C-alpha distance (Angstrom), angle and dihedral (degrees) to the residues before:
residue distance angle dihedral
H1 . . .
L2 3.83 . .
R3 3.80 88.8 .
F4 3.81 88.2 68.7
F5 3.84 91.0 57.1
H6 3.91 88.0 46.4
Q7 3.91 89.6 51.9
A8 3.95 88.8 47.6
T9 3.74 90.7 50.5
L10 3.85 94.5 51.5
A11 3.87 89.4 46.2
T12 3.89 92.5 55.0
E13 3.73 102.4 37.8
G14 3.89 128.6 86.3
H15 3.72 135.9 43.2
A16 3.92 93.4 -66.9
A17 3.84 95.1 56.2
T18 3.80 109.7 94.3
L19 3.75 133.1 174.7
E20 3.73 92.9 -85.3
R21 3.80 90.2 79.4
V22 3.60 96.8 57.1
L23 3.87 104.1 82.8
S24 3.80 93.5 41.4
T25 3.86 92.3 51.3
M26 3.65 92.2 47.7
E27 3.82 91.6 50.1
F28 3.85 87.7 49.6
L29 3.75 90.9 53.8
L30 3.79 95.5 43.9
K31 3.87 87.1 52.5
Q32 3.74 92.0 52.5
L33 3.77 92.8 46.8
E34 3.72 91.9 50.2
T35 3.83 90.5 52.8
G36 3.79 86.5 50.1
K37 3.70 93.2 52.8
L38 3.87 89.7 59.2
E39 3.80 93.4 41.4
Y40 3.75 95.4 48.5
S41 3.91 99.3 32.5
N42 3.77 92.7 120.6
D43 3.77 96.0 46.1
S44 3.79 112.4 103.0
Y45 3.77 94.7 -157.4
I46 3.96 108.0 30.4
G47 3.85 93.5 36.7
P48 3.78 97.9 63.1
C49 3.94 90.2 40.9
I50 3.79 91.5 58.4
N51 3.78 93.5 44.2
S52 3.82 90.1 53.3
A53 3.76 91.5 46.9
W54 3.87 91.1 49.4
S55 3.82 91.2 49.3
K56 3.78 95.0 49.6
L57 3.89 92.5 44.6
D58 3.86 90.1 46.5
K59 3.92 89.4 51.4
Y60 3.76 92.0 54.9
Y61 3.82 92.3 41.7
G62 3.77 89.4 58.3
L63 3.64 93.3 48.5
T64 3.88 88.7 65.3
E65 3.80 84.5 74.6
R66 3.81 86.1 75.9
S67 3.87 90.5 73.2
S68 3.77 125.9 41.2
V69 3.84 89.8 -158.1
Y70 3.80 90.9 88.5
I71 3.76 91.4 62.4
A72 3.74 95.8 36.4
T73 3.71 91.9 55.7
M74 3.83 91.1 54.6
V75 3.74 89.6 50.5
L76 3.74 94.6 49.1
I77 3.79 89.8 64.3
P78 3.79 99.9 103.3
F79 3.83 97.2 -149.9
Q80 3.78 88.6 50.0
K81 3.84 113.2 29.2
W82 3.91 109.6 152.5
T83 3.82 95.1 -21.3
W84 3.79 96.5 97.8
I85 3.86 94.4 49.4
E86 3.93 94.7 41.1
D87 3.91 90.2 50.0
N88 3.75 96.2 45.5
W89 3.80 112.2 26.3
A90 3.75 130.8 75.7
P91 3.90 114.1 -105.8
D92 3.75 94.5 -108.5
W93 3.70 91.2 55.5
I94 3.73 92.4 46.8
R95 3.79 92.5 54.6
T96 3.85 90.8 48.2
A97 3.67 90.3 47.4
K98 3.90 95.2 51.0
A99 3.75 89.3 47.3
S100 3.82 92.2 54.9
V101 3.64 95.6 47.9
Q102 3.75 91.8 46.6
D103 3.80 90.1 51.5
L104 3.88 90.2 49.6
W105 3.73 91.1 52.3
D106 3.74 94.7 45.0
S107 3.90 96.2 45.9
Q108 3.82 99.1 39.6
Y109 3.66 114.1 24.1
K110 3.78 115.2 12.5
P111 3.82 109.5 102.1
P112 3.80 118.4 -129.3
Y113 3.91 108.5 -105.3
Q114 3.77 110.0 -101.0
P115 3.83 112.4 -167.4
V116 3.76 113.0 -131.5
I117 3.77 108.2 -111.3
P118 3.85 110.4 -153.1
T119 3.71 119.6 -130.9
K120 3.68 118.6 -120.0
P121 3.78 108.9 -87.2
K122 3.78 119.3 -125.9
Q123 3.84 89.1 -122.1
E124 3.74 121.1 45.2
K125 3.77 113.6 -118.0
T126 3.77 121.6 -119.3
E127 3.82 122.9 -121.4
H128 3.66 90.6 -107.2
Q129 4.03 92.3 55.4
I130 3.81 91.7 47.1
W131 3.76 92.6 50.0
I132 3.78 92.7 49.7
E133 3.87 91.2 50.7
Q134 3.84 89.9 50.2
K135 3.84 91.4 52.9
R136 3.84 94.2 44.7
R137 3.70 113.8 99.4
Q138 3.72 116.1 -110.4
P139 3.72 122.8 -133.6
P140 3.88 113.0 -104.0
I141 3.71 117.8 -106.9
I142 3.84 103.9 -122.6
D143 3.76 120.7 -157.8
E144 3.75 112.1 -123.0
Y145 3.72 94.7 -134.3
I146 3.87 91.7 51.4
K147 3.74 92.0 46.0
Y148 3.81 89.2 52.2
C149 3.74 94.3 50.7
Q150 3.80 96.2 45.5
A151 3.87 88.6 48.5
S152 3.86 116.2 96.0
I153 3.75 118.9 -97.4
T154 3.66 116.8 -98.7
P155 3.91 127.6 -123.5
E156 3.87 109.5 -93.6
C157 3.69 111.9 -70.1
D158 3.82 145.9 145.4
S159 3.70 101.0 -66.2
K160 3.86 94.8 -154.7
A161 3.78 92.6 49.2
W162 3.75 91.5 48.3
W163 3.81 93.7 54.7
M164 3.78 89.8 46.7
E165 3.82 93.6 58.0
P166 3.85 113.4 109.6
A167 3.64 89.2 -123.8
Q168 3.76 94.9 59.7
R169 3.81 91.8 40.6
A170 3.69 89.6 54.7
T171 3.80 96.3 45.8
Y172 3.84 96.9 40.3
P173 3.85 105.1 22.4
N174 3.77 95.6 160.4
L175 3.74 98.5 31.8
A176 3.87 90.7 50.6
I177 3.85 86.9 59.6
M178 3.73 90.7 52.4
A179 3.82 92.0 47.4
L180 3.80 94.4 49.8
D181 3.89 90.1 46.8
M182 3.79 89.8 53.3
L183 3.91 97.3 39.7
S184 3.83 90.1 50.1
I185 3.86 91.3 64.8
P186 3.95 109.6 98.9
A187 3.87 116.0 -129.6
M188 3.80 90.1 -133.3
S189 3.78 132.2 37.6
D190 3.78 95.6 -125.4
E191 3.76 93.8 95.9
P192 3.79 96.8 51.1
E193 3.89 86.3 47.6
R194 3.78 90.1 53.4
L195 3.75 87.4 52.6
F196 3.68 93.8 56.0
S197 3.75 91.9 48.2
G198 3.81 91.5 48.2
A199 3.79 90.5 51.1
G200 3.71 88.9 51.3
V201 3.86 88.5 56.1
T202 3.77 89.2 49.1
I203 3.83 97.2 49.8
T204 3.72 100.8 63.3
E205 3.87 125.5 169.1
R206 3.73 88.2 -95.1
R207 3.86 93.1 51.0
N208 3.68 102.0 43.5
R209 3.73 95.6 123.6
L210 3.82 93.9 65.1
G211 3.74 111.6 132.3
V212 3.79 126.0 -127.1
E213 3.77 94.7 -105.3
S214 3.87 92.9 49.2
I215 3.85 90.5 49.6
E216 3.90 89.0 49.7
A217 3.70 94.1 49.2
L218 3.86 93.1 47.1
E219 3.83 90.5 49.9
C220 3.62 91.1 50.2
L221 3.77 95.3 50.9
K222 3.89 90.1 47.9
S223 3.81 88.5 50.9
W224 3.90 93.1 48.2
N225 3.85 91.5 46.1
R226 3.80 90.4 53.7
G227 3.65 92.7 45.8
G228 3.93 91.0 54.6
I229 3.73 94.5 -118.3
P230 3.92 107.6 171.4
W231 3.78 91.6 -139.3
A232 3.73 93.0 61.9
D233 3.81 91.8 54.1
E234 3.74 95.8 43.5
N235 3.80 94.7 55.2
């Protein structure tokens, strides 16, 4: 059963693995451990080990409920959206999940509605023109998040690249910010730990007066250079 943990580690490590893989990976491991509990129920050594592993993993799986970001990140995958959760979770969990993501969008990213105030026209409108405009149906104001959820899922793609496309940034200007914030969170802590280690190499005894902005710029350049971004090579 250790091979399942090996597979889970490979699936959640590296630059491409973001927070959206955490819940599905935990569910995969819990399922394998549940199968192991039945398979080794009569084994006095392996059985208790599997039970202990399941209990510990289930505890941490439950702790993910403290943040709706785990679910939101899964939903902001354009070729997945709510399909994973709707296909694999119980109805009560689905309702709770949708309410938590909606609250995150409403409280953190959804812009307050600002009615468009028309500028004064060069030529005054007649009473007839004003009356016609008042009777004309106004286009509905569609919430970005609702529009995204109602749209068809896309073919499988690089989610971050999809949200960075000009078309998506124009259609979902605020939701794109939310998506890129969520999809920039690594699934594992190894990358942030590397960053701290790299910063320790940058800030030597002879460079101990570097400011926060300078350190941030240097670490960004180092990261871009490792990632093969052309801009880093050209400059």
